[in-house]
C-alpha positions in Angstrom: 106.5 123.7 92.5 103.3 125.6 91.6 104.6 126.0 88.1 104.7 122.3 87.5 100.9 122.1 87.9 101.0 118.7 89.6 97.9 117.1 91.1 99.8 115.6 94.0 103.3 115.9 95.6 105.1 113.3 97.7 107.4 115.3 99.9 110.2 114.4 102.4 112.0 116.4 105.1 109.1 118.8 105.2 108.9 122.0 107.2 105.6 122.4 109.1 105.4 125.9 107.4 105.2 124.5 103.9 101.9 125.2 102.1 101.0 125.2 98.4 98.2 127.4 97.2 95.0 125.6 96.6 96.3 122.2 97.8 95.4 120.1 100.8 98.2 119.0 103.1 98.8 115.8 105.2 101.9 115.6 107.4 103.3 112.3 108.7 103.0 112.3 112.5 106.7 112.0 113.4 109.3 114.7 113.3 112.9 114.2 112.1 114.0 117.6 113.6 112.3 120.6 115.2 109.4 121.7 113.0 110.4 119.3 110.3 108.4 116.1 109.4 109.9 113.1 107.8 107.2 113.1 105.0 104.1 114.8 103.8 101.6 114.7 100.9 99.9 117.6 99.3 97.2 117.4 96.7 94.5 119.2 94.8 92.3 116.2 95.3 90.2 115.4 98.4 91.9 112.5 100.3 91.5 110.3 103.3 94.6 110.6 105.7 95.9 107.1 106.6 98.0 105.9 109.5 101.7 106.3 108.8 103.0 102.9 107.5 106.4 103.7 109.0 107.5 106.6 111.2 109.4 108.1 108.2 106.4 108.0 106.0 103.0 109.7 105.3 100.1 108.1 103.5 96.7 109.1 102.1 94.0 107.4 100.0 92.6 109.2 96.9 89.6 107.2 95.5 90.8 103.6 95.6 94.5 104.4 95.3 96.9 104.7 98.2 99.8 107.3 98.0 102.8 106.9 100.2 105.8 109.2 100.7 108.8 107.6 102.5 112.3 108.4 103.6 114.4 105.2 103.7 117.7 104.9 105.7 120.9 106.2 104.2 124.3 104.5 104.7 125.5 106.7 107.5 122.2 107.0 109.5 122.5 106.2 113.2 121.3 103.1 115.0 118.2 104.8 116.6 114.5 105.5 116.0 113.0 105.3 113.5 115.4 102.7 112.1 115.5 99.1 113.3 118.8 97.1 113.2 122.5 97.9 113.2 123.6 97.3 109.6 122.2 99.4 106.7 120.7 96.4 105.0 118.7 95.5 108.2 117.4 99.0 108.6 116.3 99.1 104.9 114.7 95.7 105.1 112.7 96.7 108.2 111.6 100.1 106.8 110.6 98.7 103.4 108.8 95.7 105.1 106.8 98.0 107.4 105.6 100.1 104.4 104.6 97.4 102.0 102.8 95.3 104.6 100.3 98.1 105.2 99.5 98.7 101.5 96.3 97.7 99.7 94.8 98.4 96.3 96.6 100.4 93.6 99.7 102.1 95.1 101.8 105.1 94.2 104.9 105.0 96.5 107.8 107.4 96.4 110.1 109.7 98.2 113.7 109.8 99.3 114.6 106.2 99.0 118.3 106.9 99.4 119.0 104.2 96.8 119.8 104.3 93.1 118.2 101.4 91.3 121.0 101.0 88.8 124.7 101.8 88.7 126.9 102.9 91.5 125.4 102.9 95.0 126.7 105.8 97.1 123.9 106.7 99.5 122.5 103.3 100.4 123.8 99.7 99.9 123.5 97.0 97.3 121.7 94.8 99.9 119.3 97.6 100.6 118.7 98.0 96.9 117.8 94.3 96.7 115.1 94.7 99.3 113.7 97.6 97.4 113.7 95.7 94.1 111.9 92.8 95.8 109.2 95.2 97.2 108.7 96.8 93.7 108.2 93.4 92.2 105.9 92.2 95.0 103.7 95.3 94.6 103.6 95.1 90.7 105.2 98.6 90.4 107.2 100.3 87.7 109.6 103.1 88.6 109.7 105.8 85.8 112.5 107.7 87.7 114.9 104.8 87.8 117.1 106.1 85.0 116.8 109.8 85.7 120.0 111.6 86.8 121.1 112.7 90.2 122.2 116.3 90.7 125.8 114.8 90.9 127.1 114.0 87.4 127.5 110.3 86.7 125.0 109.2 89.4 121.3 108.2 89.1 118.5 109.5 91.2 117.9 108.2 94.8 114.5 109.9 94.8 111.8 107.9 93.2 108.1 107.6 92.2 106.7 104.1 91.7 103.4 103.4 90.0 101.3 100.4 89.2 102.8 98.5 86.3 99.7 99.1 84.3 99.9 102.9 84.5 100.5 104.6 81.2 103.4 107.0 81.9 103.5 110.1 79.7 106.8 111.5 80.9 109.3 111.5 83.8 111.7 114.4 84.4 114.1 115.9 86.9 113.5 119.5 88.1 116.5 121.2 89.5 115.9 122.5 93.0 117.4 125.9 92.4 116.3 129.5 92.1 118.3 132.3 90.5 121.4 130.0 90.5 121.1 129.1 94.2 120.5 125.6 95.4 117.3 125.2 97.5 118.0 121.6 98.5 120.5 118.8 98.1 117.7 116.9 96.4 116.0 117.7 93.1 112.3 117.3 92.3 111.1 114.5 90.1 107.8 114.8 88.2 105.9 112.0 86.5 102.8 112.4 84.3 100.3 109.5 84.1 97.3 109.0 81.8 95.4 106.8 84.3 95.0 103.4 85.9 91.7 101.5 86.2 90.5 101.0 89.7 91.0 97.4 90.6 88.0 95.9 92.4 85.7 92.9 92.5 84.2 93.7 89.1 87.5 93.8 87.2 88.7 90.8 89.1 85.7 88.7 88.0 85.4 90.0 84.5 89.2 89.6 83.7 89.9 86.6 85.9 92.7 88.4 87.6 94.0 87.7 91.2 96.2 89.7 93.5 99.0 90.1 91.0 96.9 92.0 88.5 99.0 94.7 87.0 101.7 92.4 85.6 99.4 90.1 83.5 97.4 93.2 82.4 100.6 94.9 81.2 101.7 91.7 79.5 98.4 91.4 77.7 98.6 95.0 76.4 102.1 94.4 75.0 101.5 90.9 73.5 101.2 90.3 69.7 102.8 93.6 68.8 100.4 95.4 71.2 97.3 94.1 69.5 95.0 94.7 72.5 96.4 98.2 73.0 95.7 99.1 69.3 92.3 97.5 69.4 91.4 99.6 72.5 92.6 102.7 70.6 90.4 101.8 67.6 87.3 101.3 69.9 88.0 104.7 71.4 88.2 106.3 68.0 85.0 104.5 66.8 83.1 105.8 69.8 84.3 109.4 69.1 86.1 109.7 72.5 88.8 112.3 72.8 92.4 111.2 72.4 93.3 112.1 76.0 91.4 109.0 77.2 93.9 106.2 77.7 93.5 102.6 76.4 93.4 101.5 80.1 90.4 103.8 80.7 88.7 102.3 77.6 89.3 98.8 78.9 88.0 99.8 82.4 84.7 101.1 80.9 84.2 98.0 78.7 85.0 95.6 81.6 82.6 97.4 83.9 79.8 97.4 81.4 80.4 93.7 80.8 80.4 93.2 84.5 77.1 95.0 84.9 75.5 92.9 82.2 76.7 89.8 84.0 75.4 91.1 87.3 78.8 91.3 88.9 78.1 94.8 90.1 75.2 93.9 92.4 75.4 92.0 95.7 73.1 91.6 98.7 76.1 92.7 100.8 77.2 95.6 98.7 77.5 99.0 100.4 77.8 102.5 98.9 81.1 104.3 99.5 
C-alpha cells in the first residue's frame, strides 16, 4: 500500500493494528469482529473525523469534501445488526439510505459495496444494485471502478470508489492483494488518481448559477460543443504560464472566485472564517 503513494485510503474490515507510516487514521466506531472494524480511513491530510453515517461506515472531512468508507450487505449476511430488514434488497436500501442522508458537499464514497455495477451479480442482488445506482445519480457521482475486474475471472469489481461527476479522473486500476504469490485478502485494492475538483460553495453557486445538482450541469458544460469550454480553459491556463498539472476545473475555480470577488459575492456581514 505504501508503494502506491496514495493521499487517502478507504479501508474495510480493518484490524485495529493497521497503521500506515506517516498517515493519520480514523476508525469507524463499531466492530464487525474482535479487534476488527467495519471501516476506516487513513490519509496524509489533516481531517475532521465525522460521526459514522452507518454502523458499517467511517467518515471524515478534508477541506470541504466528505470521504466515506462503507461495507454494504452481501447476499448471505444474517438478519441482525447492523443490517435492517430481512431481504437483501431491504438491507441494502436501508444501509445506502442511511449513508447518503448524512452527506453534504463534495463527496468521495467507496468501500466494499458487495455489488458489481454491470454484468452478473453474484455477491449482492439486482434490486440492491438499483438502490446503489439511484444513490450514485442522486449524489452526482461517477464510479471509475465500475468496469474494473474482480479477482475472479469474468466478474467485475464489487469494491468501488465514487467521485463527484466533475472530477477529472487520471486513472483507475486494480492492485492484486498478494505478496510473493500468496493472497493477503479475498478482496483486491483499487486505486483512482484525480486531478482535482473545485470546492462548491456560495461563491461558485452565485457566479455559475448552479443549485444542489451542480456536478452534472458542470460536467455537461465541459463536454458540450466538442469540449469547447474545456479547451478554452486549457488555453487560458497556457496563456497564464501555469503548469500543465493544473486541471481545467482548477482554472475554472480560480476564474469564478475572482469574478465572485469583483461582484462582492465573497463578503457578507454574517461571514465567518473557517
